[in-house]
C-alpha positions, -999 to +999 in steps of 0.1 A: +139+474-468+152+507-445+157+479-410+174+458-432+198+488-448+205+501-411+210+460-396+240+455-419+253+491-417+256+472-381+274+444-386+293+463-405+309+485-379+307+457-351+330+436-373+348+460-376+356+473-342+357+434-335+390+428-358+401+461-342+402+449-309+413+417-319+446+431-333+451+450-304+444+421-279+471+403-303+501+429-309+493+435-274+502+399-256+530+399-286+550+424-263+539+415-230+557+373-249+588+402-261+594+417-227+590+398-205+610+366-226+635+389-252+635+418-231+636+394-198+616+430-184+577+425-183+559+451-194+533+459-165+509+469-184+498+439-207+484+424-185+452+443-172+452+449-216+445+420-221+420+414-202+400+448-202+402+433-245+387+404-235+362+414-219+346+444-249+360+416-273+338+387-254+306+415-244+305+434-279+315+393-298+283+383-279+262+414-295+276+406-331+271+368-327+235+373-317+225+396-346+242+369-370+220+342-350+257+321-345+242+324-305+239+294-288+200+283-293+186+251-289+155+251-314+137+209-313+115+224-296+105+252-325+108+231-342+079+204-341+052+227-337+032+237-360+043+266-384+013+289-367+025+273-332+065+280-341+064+320-352+049+329-318+079+304-302+098+324-316+088+361-313+083+351-279+121+343-271+131+379-297+105+394-267+122+379-233+162+376-253+148+418-254+143+417-218+169+399-214+190+425-226+178+454-210+172+440-179+202+430-175+226+444-199+214+475-201+193+490-167+221+467-146+252+476-168+244+514-168+236+510-126+274+492-127+290+519-148+274+552-132+286+530-095+314+525-109+325+558-115+306+576-092+329+558-061+360+569-093+375+525-088+406+535-108+426+500-125+459+486-102+481+492-138+463+516-167+446+540-140+418+543-159+382+541-143+365+510-150+328+522-154+348+530-189+357+487-193+317+481-176+306+498-205+306+478-232+278+453-211+251+486-212+262+493-255+263+450-257+225+446-245+220+475-264+233+452-293+212+423-285+178+449-281+186+462-319+193+425-332+166+410-313+135+441-325+156+437-359+143+392-360+108+404-343+101+430-370+105+406-398+091+380-386+060+396-384+069+406-421+074+380-440+064+351-412+078+322-444+108+343-436+121+324-408+101+291-411+125+285-440+154+296-414+152+274-387+145+244-417+180+250-432+199+261-404+213+241-375+211+254-339+194+281-359+236+304-370+211+311-398 
């Protein structure tokens, strides 16, 4: 029950963060179009800011999609397995998702962030350290790990719930 409450809270925070980032990106691109075609003097920072915002939206959106089970999933094999084997396959999938998120996104992301901060790599137009842009990689990895842990615990706690979701939802988008 407590984990479900925490998940809902994380979902809400993530939803609002994505809404704010998308709104900022829309305003940024509108400003870019306005300065380029109306003022005939293109803004120097808008293209780079749009790129960085898109990186954040894409990676945080991937974390959100994982949390809503909206990610691309091929569950034909899991559906075709007997109930117990299907449950074990789902658990194994969550373990692999967790491990991928940890090793590639969190561990690799932290290394990438620390290296770019140590090398003091600065973006051309905005003049910000690229390590701050790349910080979204380990953050998104932590979110995916959190959601994989929640789904793993849910599946352990109530085995029949996951099987029903598989039968109802297309491509794992329960």
